[in-house]
C-alpha positions as CSV (number, residue, x, y, z in Angstrom):
1,M,122.1,128.6,114.8
2,K,119.9,129.0,111.8
3,K,123.0,129.0,109.5
4,I,124.4,125.9,111.1
5,T,121.0,124.1,110.8
6,E,120.6,125.1,107.2
7,T,124.2,123.8,106.4
8,L,123.5,120.5,108.1
9,K,120.2,120.2,106.4
10,A,121.8,120.8,103.0
11,A,124.5,118.2,103.7
12,V,122.0,115.5,104.5
13,I,120.0,116.1,101.4
14,L,123.0,116.4,99.1
15,K,124.4,113.2,100.4
16,F,121.2,111.3,99.7
17,I,120.9,112.8,96.2
18,F,124.6,112.0,95.5
19,I,123.9,108.3,96.4
20,L,120.9,108.2,94.0
21,F,123.0,109.9,91.3
22,I,125.8,107.3,91.6
23,V,123.3,104.4,91.6
24,S,121.7,105.8,88.4
25,I,125.2,106.1,86.7
26,L,126.2,102.6,87.7
27,S,123.1,101.0,86.4
28,K,122.6,101.2,82.6
29,E,118.9,100.8,83.1
30,G,118.6,103.5,85.8
31,F,116.1,103.0,88.5
32,A,113.4,101.0,86.7
33,Y,114.8,97.4,86.6
34,Q,114.7,94.1,88.5
35,D,117.9,92.4,89.7
36,T,119.2,89.6,91.9
37,I,122.1,89.8,94.3
38,T,123.8,87.1,96.3
39,L,125.9,88.1,99.3
40,G,128.0,86.2,101.8
41,A,127.6,86.8,105.5
42,L,129.1,89.9,106.9
43,S,129.5,88.6,110.4
44,D,128.3,85.7,112.6
45,N,128.7,84.1,116.0
46,T,127.3,81.5,118.3
47,L,125.6,82.2,121.7
48,Y,126.6,79.4,124.1
49,E,124.3,79.0,127.1
50,D,126.5,80.4,130.0
51,A,125.1,82.7,132.7
52,A,128.4,84.5,133.1
53,G,128.7,85.3,129.4
54,T,132.3,84.2,129.2
55,I,132.0,81.9,126.1
56,S,131.9,82.9,122.5
57,N,133.4,82.0,119.0
58,G,133.5,85.1,116.9
59,Q,136.2,83.8,114.4
60,G,135.2,80.2,114.4
61,K,134.6,78.1,111.3
62,Y,131.3,76.9,112.6
63,L,127.9,78.0,114.0
64,H,125.9,75.9,116.4
65,T,122.1,75.6,117.1
66,G,120.0,73.4,119.4
67,K,121.1,71.5,122.5
68,G,124.4,69.6,122.8
69,N,125.1,66.4,124.7
70,T,125.6,68.5,127.9
71,G,122.1,69.9,127.6
72,L,123.3,73.5,127.1
73,I,121.6,75.6,124.4
74,R,123.4,77.1,121.4
75,R,122.0,79.8,119.1
76,A,123.6,81.0,115.9
77,L,123.7,84.6,114.8
78,V,124.2,85.7,111.1
79,R,124.1,89.2,109.6
80,F,124.5,90.5,106.0
81,M,125.5,93.9,104.6
82,L,122.7,94.9,102.2
83,V,122.6,98.6,102.2
84,E,125.8,98.9,100.3
85,F,124.6,96.7,97.5
86,V,120.9,97.2,97.1
87,P,120.1,100.6,95.6
88,P,118.0,103.1,97.5
89,C,114.3,103.0,96.6
90,S,114.3,99.3,96.0
91,K,111.3,97.0,96.7
92,I,112.3,93.6,97.9
93,L,110.5,90.8,96.0
94,S,112.1,87.6,97.3
95,V,114.7,86.5,99.9
96,T,116.4,83.1,100.4
97,L,119.1,82.0,102.8
98,K,121.5,79.1,102.0
99,M,123.7,77.5,104.6
100,H,125.9,74.4,104.7
101,L,125.5,71.9,107.5
102,S,128.8,70.4,108.5
103,G,127.7,68.0,111.2
104,G,125.8,67.4,114.4
105,S,122.6,65.4,114.9
106,T,121.4,63.9,111.6
107,A,117.8,63.7,112.8
108,N,115.4,66.0,110.9
109,K,115.0,69.2,112.9
110,T,113.2,72.5,112.1
111,I,115.6,75.4,112.3
112,Q,113.8,78.8,112.6
113,L,115.0,82.2,111.5
114,R,114.2,84.9,114.1
115,R,114.8,88.5,113.4
116,I,117.4,89.9,115.9
117,T,116.2,93.2,117.4
118,D,119.5,94.7,118.6
119,Y,123.0,95.1,117.4
120,W,125.7,92.5,118.4
121,G,129.4,91.9,118.0
122,E,131.9,89.5,116.6
123,G,135.2,89.5,118.5
124,N,138.5,87.6,118.0
125,S,137.5,84.4,120.0
126,D,138.3,81.3,118.0
127,A,137.4,77.9,119.5
128,P,139.4,74.8,118.6
129,G,138.3,71.6,117.0
130,L,134.6,71.3,116.1
131,E,133.9,74.3,118.4
132,E,130.9,72.8,120.1
133,N,131.9,74.3,123.5
134,G,133.2,77.6,122.3
135,T,136.1,79.4,123.9
136,V,136.9,82.4,126.2
137,S,135.1,85.5,125.1
138,T,137.0,88.5,123.8
139,S,136.1,92.2,123.5
140,Y,133.1,92.9,121.3
141,D,132.0,89.3,121.2
142,A,128.3,88.5,121.4
143,T,127.7,86.0,124.2
144,W,124.7,84.4,126.0
145,K,124.7,87.5,128.2
146,H,126.3,90.2,126.1
147,K,125.6,92.0,122.9
148,F,129.2,93.2,123.2
149,Y,131.5,91.5,125.7
150,N,131.9,92.5,128.5
151,S,129.8,95.6,129.3
152,D,126.9,95.8,126.8
153,F,124.1,93.4,127.7
154,W,121.1,91.8,125.9
155,A,117.7,92.7,127.5
156,N,117.2,88.9,127.7
157,A,119.8,86.2,128.2
158,G,120.2,84.2,125.1
159,G,119.7,87.2,122.7
160,D,116.9,89.6,121.8
161,Y,114.9,88.4,118.9
162,S,111.4,88.5,117.4
163,A,108.7,86.1,118.8
164,V,107.7,85.4,115.2
165,S,109.6,83.0,112.9
166,S,110.7,84.6,109.7
167,G,111.3,81.3,108.0
168,N,111.8,77.6,108.6
169,A,113.9,74.8,107.1
170,V,113.9,71.1,108.0
171,V,117.6,70.2,108.4
172,G,118.8,66.6,108.6
173,A,122.1,65.1,107.4
174,P,125.1,67.2,106.3
175,G,124.7,69.2,103.1
176,F,123.3,72.5,101.8
177,Y,119.9,73.8,103.1
178,T,117.8,76.7,101.9
179,W,115.3,78.8,103.8
180,G,112.8,79.6,101.0
181,S,111.4,83.1,100.7
182,T,108.5,84.1,103.0
183,P,106.6,87.4,103.4
184,Q,108.3,87.8,106.8
185,M,111.8,87.3,105.3
186,V,111.0,89.8,102.6
187,S,109.7,92.3,105.3
188,D,112.9,91.8,107.3
189,V,115.2,92.5,104.4
190,Q,113.0,95.4,103.3
191,N,113.4,97.0,106.7
192,W,117.2,96.4,106.7
193,T,117.7,98.0,103.3
194,D,115.4,101.0,104.2
195,D,117.1,101.5,107.6
196,N,120.6,100.0,108.0
197,S,120.4,100.6,111.8
198,T,117.9,97.8,112.0
199,A,120.0,95.3,110.0
200,N,120.9,93.0,112.9
201,G,120.3,89.8,111.0
202,W,118.7,86.5,112.0
203,L,119.1,84.2,114.9
204,L,119.0,80.5,114.0
205,L,116.8,78.8,116.6
206,G,117.1,75.0,116.7
207,D,115.4,72.3,118.7
208,E,116.0,73.2,122.3
209,S,113.5,70.7,123.7
210,A,115.9,67.8,124.3
211,T,119.7,67.1,124.4
212,S,121.8,66.0,121.4
213,T,119.8,68.0,118.9
214,A,122.6,70.4,118.0
215,K,123.4,71.2,114.4
216,R,126.7,72.6,113.2
217,F,126.8,74.9,110.2
218,H,129.7,76.5,108.5
219,S,130.3,80.2,109.2
220,S,131.7,83.1,107.2
221,E,135.1,81.9,108.2
222,A,134.7,78.5,106.5
223,D,137.7,77.1,104.7
224,T,135.6,76.4,101.7
225,F,134.2,79.5,100.1
226,S,131.0,77.9,98.9
227,F,130.1,76.9,102.4
228,V,129.8,80.5,103.6
229,P,126.2,81.5,104.5
230,E,124.6,83.2,101.5
231,I,121.6,85.4,101.1
232,T,120.0,85.9,97.7
233,V,117.7,88.9,97.2
234,I,115.6,89.7,94.2
235,Y,114.6,93.4,94.2
236,K,113.0,96.0,91.9
237,T,114.0,99.6,91.8
238,A,111.6,102.5,91.6
239,N,110.6,104.3,88.5
240,F,111.7,107.5,90.2
241,S,112.0,109.0,93.7
242,L,111.1,112.3,95.3
243,Y,113.1,113.9,98.1
244,M,110.6,116.2,99.8
245,E,111.2,118.7,102.5
246,S,108.2,119.6,104.6
247,L,107.3,120.5,108.2
248,I,104.2,119.9,110.3
249,E,103.1,123.0,112.3
250,G,102.4,121.3,115.6
251,F,105.4,119.0,115.4
252,W,107.9,121.8,114.6
253,D,109.6,123.6,117.5
254,G,112.0,125.8,115.5
255,A,114.9,123.4,115.6
256,T,113.6,119.9,115.1
257,M,110.4,118.2,114.0
258,V,108.9,115.1,115.6
259,D,109.2,112.1,113.1
260,D,106.0,110.9,111.7
261,T,104.5,109.3,108.6
262,L,103.5,111.3,105.6
263,K,101.8,110.0,102.5
264,V,102.5,111.6,99.1
265,K,100.2,111.1,96.2
266,L,101.0,111.9,92.5
267,R,97.9,113.2,90.8
268,N,97.1,113.8,87.2
269,S,97.6,117.4,86.2
270,N,94.1,117.6,84.6
271,F,90.7,117.3,86.2
272,P,89.6,115.2,88.0
273,Y,93.2,114.9,89.2
274,N,93.2,111.2,89.8
275,V,95.9,109.5,91.9
276,V,98.4,107.7,89.7
277,D,100.8,106.6,92.4
278,S,101.4,107.0,96.1
279,A,104.1,106.4,98.7
280,A,104.4,106.7,102.5
281,E,107.6,107.6,104.5
282,V,108.5,108.5,108.0
283,C,109.8,112.1,107.8
284,G,111.6,114.3,110.3
285,T,113.4,117.6,110.4
286,Y,115.1,117.1,107.0
287,G,112.2,115.6,105.1
288,G,112.2,112.2,103.6
289,N,112.5,110.2,100.4
290,F,109.5,108.8,98.6
291,C,109.7,106.0,96.1
292,F,107.3,105.5,93.2
293,F,107.1,102.2,91.4
294,N,104.0,102.6,89.1
295,A,103.8,106.1,87.7
296,P,105.2,106.7,84.2
297,S,107.0,109.9,83.3
298,G,104.7,112.9,83.3
299,D,103.5,116.0,85.0
300,Y,101.9,115.4,88.4
301,Y,100.5,117.5,91.3
302,I,102.0,116.4,94.6
303,S,99.5,116.1,97.4
304,V,100.5,115.4,100.9
305,N,98.5,113.8,103.8
306,H,99.3,113.4,107.4
307,R,97.2,112.1,110.3
308,N,96.2,115.5,111.5
309,T,97.3,118.2,109.0
310,I,95.4,119.8,106.2
311,E,95.9,118.0,102.8
312,T,98.4,120.2,100.9
313,W,99.1,120.3,97.2
314,S,102.1,121.6,95.2
315,K,101.6,125.0,93.6
316,Q,101.6,123.4,90.1
317,P,102.3,120.1,88.5
318,V,105.9,118.8,88.8
319,T,107.6,117.0,85.9
320,F,108.7,113.5,86.9
321,I,111.0,111.5,84.6
322,V,111.6,107.7,84.8
323,N,115.2,106.8,85.8
324,D,115.6,110.2,87.6
325,Y,115.5,111.6,91.1
326,H,113.5,114.7,92.0
327,Y,113.4,117.3,94.8
328,Y,110.6,119.5,96.2
329,D,110.7,121.9,99.2
330,F,107.5,123.0,100.8
331,T,109.3,124.9,103.6
332,D,111.1,127.7,101.9
333,F,108.2,129.6,100.4
334,A,104.4,129.4,101.1
335,S,104.0,129.8,97.4
336,K,105.3,126.3,96.9
337,A,101.8,125.1,98.2
338,Y,98.7,125.5,96.1
339,G,96.9,128.6,97.2
340,D,99.9,129.5,99.4
341,N,98.1,127.2,101.9
342,E,100.8,127.0,104.6
343,V,101.4,128.6,108.0
344,Y,104.7,130.5,108.8
345,K,106.1,129.3,112.1
346,L,109.5,129.9,113.6
347,L,111.2,130.8,110.3
348,E,109.7,128.0,108.2
349,N,106.6,127.3,106.3
350,C,104.6,124.4,107.6
351,F,101.5,122.3,106.9
352,Y,98.5,123.5,109.0
353,S,97.8,121.2,111.9
354,G,94.4,120.4,113.3
355,D,92.4,118.4,110.7
356,V,92.2,115.4,113.1
357,N,89.3,113.7,111.3
358,Q,90.9,114.3,107.8
359,D,87.8,115.8,106.1
360,M,89.9,118.6,104.6
361,I,88.7,121.4,106.9
362,I,89.5,122.3,110.5
363,D,86.2,123.0,112.2
364,A,84.1,122.5,115.3
365,T,84.2,118.7,114.9
366,D,88.0,118.7,115.2
367,M,87.7,121.0,118.2
368,S,85.2,118.7,119.8
369,M,87.3,115.5,119.2
370,T,90.5,117.1,120.6
371,E,88.7,118.7,123.6
372,N,87.1,115.3,124.5
373,D,90.5,113.5,124.3
374,A,92.2,116.2,126.2
375,S,89.6,116.0,129.0
376,N,90.3,112.3,129.2
377,S,94.1,112.8,129.1
378,L,94.3,110.4,126.2
379,S,97.8,109.4,125.3
380,G,99.5,107.4,122.6
381,Y,99.7,107.6,118.8
382,V,96.3,109.3,118.1
383,S,95.1,111.8,115.6
384,T,94.2,114.4,118.2
385,D,97.8,114.6,119.4
386,V,98.5,117.6,117.2
387,T,101.9,118.3,118.8
388,G,103.3,114.8,118.4
389,D,104.2,114.4,122.1
390,D,102.0,111.3,122.5
391,F,99.6,113.2,124.9
392,V,96.5,115.1,124.2
393,D,96.2,118.3,126.2
394,A,95.6,122.1,126.1
395,G,98.5,122.6,123.7
396,D,96.8,120.5,121.1
397,L,93.5,122.1,121.6
398,S,95.1,125.6,121.3
399,I,96.5,124.8,117.8
400,V,93.2,123.3,116.6
401,E,91.3,126.3,117.9
402,N,93.6,128.8,116.3
403,N,93.3,127.1,112.9
404,V,89.5,126.7,112.8
405,G,88.3,127.7,109.4
406,V,91.4,126.6,107.5
407,S,90.6,124.1,104.7
408,A,92.4,122.3,101.9
409,V,93.0,124.4,98.8
410,T,93.1,122.3,95.6
411,P,92.8,123.0,91.8
């Protein structure tokens, strides 16, 4: 089991490093540059109000929003493939969406972008004419009822999407319209590039308050290429990245570690060891990748913080070079940590758990806080949940008690 786990672990890390290596080769400027990319829609569809979910238009030339003459609602879905084109460790700076209105109501109407919260499909359905009424759904089509026709359902009829608008555009007569960059659009795209599993695109929400408000946009199947929905993204790549392997004592069970956020700081190699740059990342069994946008090339101590572990530093300064990728493993030897300050648990070296108040020592105060929360059966994402199971109990208290007296060891 250990051999299999180590093999899988190595494969995950090598795949990520290979991606970073290819990106650095393809870009003459390496990681530290700003660029703009424009992409056409990967997939799109229209949700036609229909309780049975039997209407769709996966391959149609048009997308519809608002209410038609019959009073039935239409909502457009559009999605883009970003992860293949935006390099890893990129910071999104600006996002715009451009679409071409073919027809429909010419009255000025606000069309909102809502982030879609679940994956959805585009089947082979292809409605005739102007497609305002759709056609019979086919397998994998998104419908009013289904994410994928005819067995995978939305949690809510009409699609699952954010309650917050990501961006608005006032749309009137036929022509091109642009949704200008907003902080929420930037946040959406940042999340999509960081985690492709969340890249479900936007739902176009039109005026659904009255009939005859429908708008008809061209889709990715438009006959004219320039009419295809386009997203333009301005991004900046990191100066360098760090793939770090580490484990949290209370979160590690010998096979997997509960995912949680770690913050890594790069500190000057000389007293007073000031922080030059920092990055946060959700890490799990196989560690995580941290992106640094501000630090220049140099030698830095790596210090790591977590909501309830002892702050842990690298044994010595690590050399970081702009336009390069870096790797550090805290799990293989305790000597990788300054002062050998790690605990050996189930064949791996881990960060000590129990510093729930983050004062760099595990003591009676941490014990008292954990004991109080355990007696109240506190649950949720709290610092006294030392085992990461979202519940404070005797198991958490036992770890804290066992580690009383452990403190951070720093230069």
